N, C-alpha and C positions, 0 to 999 in steps of 0.2 A: 801885512806879510813881510818878513825880513828880506833883505838883499840876498842873503845866502839861499833862501827858498826860491826866489825869483831866478837866481843864477842857475840852480839845479834844474828847475823846470825848462829853462831855455836850452840847456845842454841836452837834456833828454828829448826835447822836441827836435833838435838839429839831428841827433843820433837816429831818431826813428825815421826822419825824412831820408837820410843817407842810406839806412839799411833797407827801407821799403822799396826803393827804386830798383835795384837789381833783382831783389826777390820777386817783384811784380813782373818784371820782364821775363825772368826765368819761368814763373808760373804760366805766363801767357804762352811762352814758347812750348813748354811742356803740354799745355792744353791743346795747342794746335797739332802737335805731333802725335799725341796718344789718346786724345778724347774726341768723341763725336762733336760735330759742329753745334753751336748753340741754336736752339729753335728761335724762330723769329717771334714777333709779338703774338700773344695768345688770342687776341681779338682781331678779326678780319674786317677792316674798314673797306667795303667795296664802294668805289666812287661812281660806278656806271654799270650798265647791264652786262657788259663783257666780263668785268671782274667778278660781279655777283654770279653769273652763270659758271664761270671757271672755278670759283671757290666750292660751289656745290658739286660740280663734277670731280674736283680733286678729292673731296671727301669720300666719294664713292670708290674712286680708283685706288686710293691709298689707304683705305680702311680707318679713316678717323671722322669725327663728327664736328664739322666746322662751326665755330661760334663767332657770330658777327658782332662788330662794334655797334653800339646803339645809335651811332651817327649815320649808319647806312640808310640812304634814302634815295631810291633809284626808280627810273622809269623803264618799264619792260615792254618791248615791242613785239616779241615773238614768244611762243610757248617754250618753257623749259621742261624737257622730258628727262626724268631721272630713273635709270635703270641699274640696279646693282647686279654685277656679273658673278660675284662670289660672296659667300656668307659663311662665317664661323659660328653663327648663333649669337653674335654680340651685337649691341646696339649700333645703329647707323642712322643717318638723316642730317638734321641741322638744327642749331639753336639760333634763332634770329635775333635774340637779345633785343626784341622790340624793334627790329628793322622795319622800314616802310618800303613797300613795293607798289608802284602805280602803274596800271595798265594803260598803254597808249597805242596798242596794236589793233589789228582788224577786229571788227565786230564778230562775236561768237567764238573766237578761238579761246582755249583754256590758258590760264596763266602758268600754273605749276602742276605738272602731272607726275606722280610717282607710280611706276608701272612694274608689275611683277614680271620676272624673266623665267621662262619655261625651263625647268631643270634646276633652278636655283631656289633653295629654301630661304626665302626672304624674311627671316625672323627678325623682330626687334626694331622695326622702324620707329624712330623717335623724332618728332618734328614739332617744334614749340616756338612760342613767342615771335610770331610775325603778324604784321599789318598788311593785309592784302586788299588794295583798293581796285575794284573792277572797272572803274571808268564811267559807269553808266549815269552818273549825275551830270556830267558836262560833256560827255562824248559817247561814242558807241560802246555798249557794254561788252565785256569779255564773256566767254562761255561759262566756265567755272573758275572760281578763284584757286581752289585747291582740290585735286582730284587723286584719290587712291584707286587705281584700276588694276584688276588681275583677270584679264580675258581668257587665260589658258586654263582656268580651273585650278584644282589643287596642286598640280605639278608646277604652277607658277604663282602660288599664292603669296599674299602679303598678310602675315599674321603676327600675333603678339605685338601689336603696334600701340603707339601712344601719340595722341594729338593733344596738345595743351596750350592754353593762353593764345588762341588764334583769333584774330579779328578780321572778318571779311565784310565787305560792303559793296553795293552797286555793281554786282555781276548779274549774269542770268541765274546762276546758282552760286551759293557760298561754298559749301563743302559737299563733294560727292564720294560716296563709297560704292565702288562698282566692281561686281565679279567676286572672285574668291579672296575677300578681305574679311578677316575674321579674327576672333579672340583678341579684341582691342578695346582701348579706353579713349574716350574723348572727354576731356575735362576743361571746363571754362572756355567753351568755344562760343564765339559771338558771330552770328550771321544775320545781317539786317539789310533792308532796302534792296533786296534782290528781285529781279523781274519775274522769277518763278519761285522755287523753293529755297528756303535758307539752307537746309541740308537735306540731301536726297541719298537714300540707300536703294541700290538696284541690283537684282540678280541678273546674271547673263547666261545665255546658251542653255536655259532650262529645258529639260527633256532630251538633251544630247548625251553623248558619252563622256563629256567633260564639262559639266556645268560649273559655273562660278557663283557660289552662294555666299551672300553676306550674312554673317551670323555671329552670335556671342559678342555683341557690341554693347559696351556700357557707356552711357552719357551721364555725366555728373555736372550739374550746374550749367546746362546749355542756356544761352540766351539767344533765341532765334525769333526775331521780331520784325514787324513792318515789312514782311515780304508779300508779294502779290500772288503766291501760291500757298503752300503750307509752310509753317515754321520748320517742321520736321516731317518728311514723307518717309516712313520707316518700313523695314522688312519686319517679319514676326519676331525673330530672335534678337531682341533688343530690350534693354532695361534703361528707362529714362527717369532720372530723379533730380529734384530740386531745381527745375528749370523755370524759365520765365518765357512766356509767349504772349506778345503784346501786338495787336492790330495786324495779324495775318489775315489774308483774304479767305482762305479755304479751311482754316482751323489751325489750332496749335500743333497737335500731333495727328497726322492722318496715316493710318496703318491699314492698307487694303487687305492684308493677309492676316491681320491680328497683331496684337502687341503682347509680348510676354508680361512686362510690368511697367506701368506708369505710376510714379510715386511722388507725392508732395510737390507737384507742379502747380504753377499759377498761370492762368490765362486771362488776359484782360482784353475785352472787345476784339476777340481773335477769331472771327468766323462764327458760324451758328453754334459750334461747340468747341470746347478745348480739345476733346478727344473725338476723332471720327474713326470708328473701328467697325466697318461693315462686315467683317468676318472674324469669328472667334479663334480661328487658327487652332493651335494645340492647347488653347486655354489662355484667355487674356484677363489681366487684372488691372484695375484702375483704383488707386488707393489714396486716400487722404489728400486730395487735390482741391483747388478752388478755382471756379470761374467767377470773374468779376465783370460787371457790365453796367453801363448807363442805359442800355436798351436801344441806343441809337448810333453810337460811334462805330464806323467800319473802316476798313482799309480803303485807300484811295490811290488812284494812279493818275499821273499828269499826262494829258493828251496834248502832244506838241502841236497837232493840226488845229485843235480847237482852242489851244492856249488856255486850257482850263482843267480843273481836276475832275475826275470821273470816279464815282463810287464803285467799289469792287466788293463782292461778297455780301454777307448778311450780318445783321447784328447778333451778338451772343445772347443765347437763351438757355444754354445747357452746359453742364460738365461733360456729358457723354452722349454721343449719337452713336449707338452701337448695335451690334447684331445680338440676337437671343444667345444666352450663354455667357456673355462677358460679364465678369464679376466686378461690382463696384462696391467699395466700403469706405465710409467715413468722408465722402465728398460733400461739398456745399457750394451754393451760389451766393455771392454777396452783390448787392445792387446799391447804386447811388444815384439813380435817375428818377424821373417822374412817374415811370410805369409801375403799376402795382406788382408786388412780389409774386402774385399768382400767375404772371406772365412768364415766370422763370422756374425751371425744374432741374433737378440733378441729372435725370435721364430723360431723353427725348421720347 
């Protein structure tokens, strides 16, 4: 490069520095005077329980959906109750971005409860990417890791909801849908090692003037395993597809009032049957699912008093233990133990 070119570049660089300084100050001054304040960082790094709780509450109050920094890792000592007081039909809730929340509170109390408010159309709940540890491995277990509750019936319903990429463990229950919670999807939810059911759906106030009915719930790729109750204890109005149910004590899917559709689910050593459907409901269908079993492995519970493991439930023998009228198509049992195949059947 010639000296002339070097000189020209140096002159241009100095000129740029001199001209940029006053323009920068003028731009900053104009922005402060005429433009809204810049938003803070887009991710919320909650360092403790207070900050985590406040971020969730702020999202409800101000109408935005908080997204947490993935480094968020907090201990929770008391229930967080989330109630949205107004709704424009837009999405609300929270994106944990794989935040970790660990229960250290009293035994039996719920971790996070999202509750419907009477007179508010709570459409569009969106809650995803959280790790919720219920504490039961090394201390007293929480009640429920995540509960959606609508006790006031349709006037305070939670509907058009999405739960996605949620991992729960070691609570009494993993996820509970209770009351008027409907028209929702649960995708890639994991509930394991709970003292009772991995996921529970429960109607409320049935037979009263304002019943709360769980309905039109779609489960896509649920992994509900190693629970001491059922993997899923379902209401009738549920479609469950592509799930994995391993080593649950009472069955993979237990549906006391029937099950609309169970499709392409796998249950391994998960109670006596992958599906337990004692009532046909409005018509129940079990399609293209597999129960796999070695004929002897069952769920176990650790007995602290005896300092030993206690067997719970029965070995898997069937895909379906169902009432008359339940339709099954394309299901099969695969075995890998010493028992003859004649010990296993598709239908009990």
